[in-house]
C-alpha positions in Angstrom: 45.0 1.5 -69.7 46.1 5.0 -69.0 49.1 5.2 -67.3 47.2 8.5 -65.4 44.2 7.2 -65.0 44.6 3.6 -64.0 46.9 5.3 -60.7 44.3 5.1 -57.7 44.0 8.6 -56.1 44.9 8.4 -52.4 42.8 10.6 -49.9 44.8 12.0 -47.3 43.4 12.4 -43.8 41.0 15.0 -43.5 39.6 15.3 -46.8 36.1 13.5 -47.9 35.4 12.3 -51.3 31.6 11.7 -52.6 30.4 10.6 -55.7 26.6 10.9 -56.2 25.1 11.3 -59.9 27.8 11.7 -61.9 29.1 14.5 -59.6 32.0 14.0 -57.4 32.6 16.7 -54.3 35.7 16.7 -52.3 35.6 18.4 -49.0 38.8 19.1 -47.1 40.2 21.7 -44.7 41.3 24.1 -47.4 37.6 24.2 -48.8 34.8 22.5 -50.8 35.3 21.7 -54.6 32.4 19.7 -57.0 33.2 18.2 -60.8 30.9 16.7 -62.8 31.9 13.3 -64.2 30.5 11.9 -67.9 28.1 9.6 -67.1 30.7 6.6 -69.3 33.1 7.4 -67.0 32.9 5.3 -63.1 34.8 6.5 -59.6 34.6 4.6 -57.2 36.0 5.6 -53.6 37.0 2.4 -51.3 39.7 2.0 -48.6 41.0 5.7 -48.7 41.3 5.6 -52.6 39.8 6.9 -55.2 39.7 4.4 -58.8 38.6 5.9 -61.8 37.8 3.2 -64.5 36.5 3.4 -68.3 33.8 1.1 -70.0 35.9 0.7 -73.3 39.0 1.7 -75.3 37.5 4.0 -77.5 39.3 6.8 -78.1 36.9 9.7 -76.7 36.7 6.9 -73.4 40.8 6.8 -73.3 40.8 10.9 -73.5 38.2 11.3 -71.1 39.6 8.9 -68.3 43.2 10.8 -67.6 41.1 13.8 -67.8 38.5 13.0 -64.9 41.1 11.4 -62.9 43.5 14.7 -62.9 40.6 16.5 -62.3 40.1 14.9 -58.7 43.7 14.2 -58.1 43.9 18.3 -58.4 40.6 18.9 -56.2 42.0 16.3 -53.5 45.6 18.1 -53.7 43.8 21.3 -53.4 41.7 21.3 -50.5 44.2 19.4 -48.5 47.4 21.7 -49.0 46.1 24.2 -51.6 48.0 26.1 -54.5 49.9 29.3 -54.5 51.2 31.4 -57.6 53.8 34.2 -57.6 54.0 37.0 -60.3 56.7 39.2 -60.3 56.0 42.7 -62.2 59.0 43.8 -63.7 59.6 47.1 -65.0 60.5 50.8 -63.9 57.1 52.0 -62.0 55.8 48.8 -61.9 53.4 48.7 -58.4 51.2 46.2 -57.3 48.1 46.8 -54.5 45.5 45.0 -52.7 42.7 45.7 -50.9 40.6 42.5 -49.8 39.4 40.9 -53.2 40.6 44.2 -55.6 44.2 44.2 -57.1 44.8 47.4 -58.4 48.1 47.3 -60.7 50.3 50.6 -62.4 51.7 48.9 -65.3 53.0 52.0 -67.5 49.2 52.6 -68.8 47.8 56.6 -68.3 45.2 54.9 -65.6 45.6 52.5 -62.7 43.7 48.6 -63.4 41.7 47.6 -60.8 40.8 43.8 -61.2 38.5 42.6 -59.3 39.0 38.7 -58.1 37.0 35.8 -57.1 36.1 34.9 -53.3 37.8 32.1 -53.7 41.0 33.4 -54.2 43.4 35.1 -51.7 45.3 37.7 -52.2 48.9 39.5 -51.3 50.4 41.9 -53.2 54.7 42.4 -51.7 57.1 45.7 -52.6 60.2 45.7 -50.7 63.2 48.4 -51.6 65.3 47.9 -54.9 63.4 44.4 -55.4 60.5 43.4 -57.8 56.5 43.9 -56.5 55.1 40.3 -56.1 51.6 39.2 -56.2 51.2 36.0 -54.5 47.7 34.2 -55.6 46.6 31.2 -52.9 43.5 29.1 -53.8 42.2 25.2 -53.9 41.0 25.2 -57.2 43.6 25.0 -59.7 41.7 25.6 -62.6 40.4 29.1 -61.4 43.9 30.0 -59.9 45.6 29.6 -63.3 42.6 31.1 -65.1 43.0 34.2 -62.3 46.7 34.1 -63.2 46.2 34.1 -67.0 44.3 37.1 -67.1 46.7 39.1 -65.2 49.6 38.1 -67.1 47.8 39.1 -70.4 47.6 42.9 -69.0 51.3 43.1 -70.2 53.1 40.0 -71.3 56.5 39.8 -70.5 58.4 41.4 -73.9 61.6 39.9 -75.1 63.6 43.0 -75.7 64.2 44.5 -72.1 62.1 41.4 -70.5 59.3 43.8 -69.0 56.0 42.8 -68.0 54.3 40.3 -65.8 56.2 37.3 -65.6 55.9 34.1 -63.3 58.3 34.0 -60.0 61.1 31.4 -61.8 59.9 31.9 -65.2 62.7 32.4 -68.0 62.0 34.8 -70.9 64.2 34.0 -73.9 65.7 37.5 -74.6 66.7 38.8 -78.0 69.5 41.5 -78.8 68.6 44.6 -79.9 69.6 46.4 -83.1 73.3 44.4 -84.1 75.5 47.3 -84.0 77.4 46.1 -86.7 74.5 46.8 -89.5 76.1 48.5 -92.6 
C-alpha cells in the first residue's frame, strides 16, 4: 500500500466533503474547490475522515492512489486554513504595486509589466524603505497559487552572480564567483 494513499484525511470543523459522480467537492470558510477523480479510485467519507482506496496493485492504480489522496488533502487544508506565498524582488529599481487584481511590476525592462490575477487569489504588495519589495499572494487553491507564483518568477528569475530577480522569501540562491582575479 502507498504510505501516503492509505493515510486517512481528517476533516476539520466547518469543512464539508461530498463525493458525487467521481467528483470531490470540498467547502469551507475560505472557499469551495472541486476535483475530478478517476473512476477506478474509490473515495469514501465516514466519521469525519476521508478514505481513498484503490482496486488493484497495478502501477497506474498505485500512482493515482497517492495522487488523489494528496490532492484532496490539499483541498481540505486550503478551504480551512488557506495557502500563502511571499515573493521578494531583489534588484535596484525593482518595484511592485497592486490595485485590485492587477499586479504592476517594474523589473528593469523599458516598460512596466501588468499581470491580471485570477479572482481566487488575493494579492498585496509591500514596499518599505531599505528593504526589498514583497509580493504576498494568498489563496485556497494550492495548485493555482503555485502556477501564478511560477509565472511571476519566470519574468525575472534570480541570477547566480548578483542574486537579482524575483525569489521566494527564505529561498537560498546558489551564488557563483565572477571572473577570478588570479587568471593569467
